[in-house]
N, C-alpha and C positions, 0 to 999 in steps of 0.2 A: 133267868133273872135279868131284867133290863137295867142298864146303867142310867141312873137318874141325872147324872151330870151331862150337860150338853157338850158336844165336841167343840174344842176351841180351834180357831183358825187365826193365822197371822196375816195382818194387813198393814200397810203403811198409810199415814196421813201426811200430806205435803201442803205447805203454804210458803209463798215467797213474796218478799218485798224487794225493792231494788237494792236495799242495803243488807238484807238478811234472809236466809232460807232455812227451812226446817223440814226434816222428814222424821216422823215419829213412828216407830214400829209398835204395834199393839196386838194383843190377843183378844179376840172377841168371840162370843158364842156363834156357832154356825147359825146362819139365818139372820144375823145382825144387819142393821141398815147402815147406810153411809152416815146418817146423823149419829147413830149410836157409836160408831167407830170414831167419829170426830170428837164427840163428847168424852169418850173414854181416853182418847189421846191427850186430853187436857191442853191441847195446842192453843186454845183461847186464853189460857192463863199467860202464855208467852206473847201472844199477839191479841191484845184486848180489842183491837179494831175489827176483828172478825165478828160479823153479825149474821148468824146462821139463818135468821128469818129472811134476809135479803140477799145473802151471798149465793153466787152460782157455784155449784160443785160438780164434780165428775170423777170418772175413773179412767186413768191412762189417757187424758186429753179429750175424752168424749163426755159431753155434758150429760149429767144424770140428775136424778131427784134424790132429795134427802131420804125418802122412804124406800129407795131401791136397796136391794140386798147385796151385800159384799160377798166376794168369793175369796178363797185362800189365795194369797199373793197379790191381791189388788192393791193399787196405789190410789187412794182417795185424795183428790186434789180440791183445794179451796181456791177459787179464783178471785182476784181483786177486780173491782170495777174499772172499766177503761176510763182514762182521763180525757181522751178525745175520741170522737167518732172516726174510725179508720177510713170511711168513705170520704169524709170532709178533709182529712189530712192528705189523702191521695189527690183529691181535686185541687187543693191548694198547692201541693208540690208540682202537679202538672202545669198549673197556671204560671207558677214562678219559672218553671223550666222553659215554657214557651216565650215568656218575656225575655229571659236571659239569652235564649238561643238566637234571637233576631238581632243581628248587627253587633254582637259582642259587647253589649252594655253601653255605658256612657263614656268610654275611653275614646279620646280623639287623638289622631296622629300628631306628633310634635312637629312644629314648623322648623325647618331648617338647617 
């Protein structure tokens, strides 16, 4: 006689802002998707800015798809959009470093 109840597995759903982080532990049926785990965690009630249709998600720092299946012990992560393009930030820092590195800036020796 087969058990009709699906086996439950425990996963965590994580989201972080600069001022607040949350990790919510939930039990989902085996075979559940990342999206199902996020919805079941109700984390969007605490962080209404989360838009699942555009948010990037992943498991343990590796990007994934909302339709991917979670496994017991997974940490499902919801990523915030970047505020600045990392390549542009590096270019700007490198350019500023070059300007500052030549001649020590605009300080002149004091006379006398």
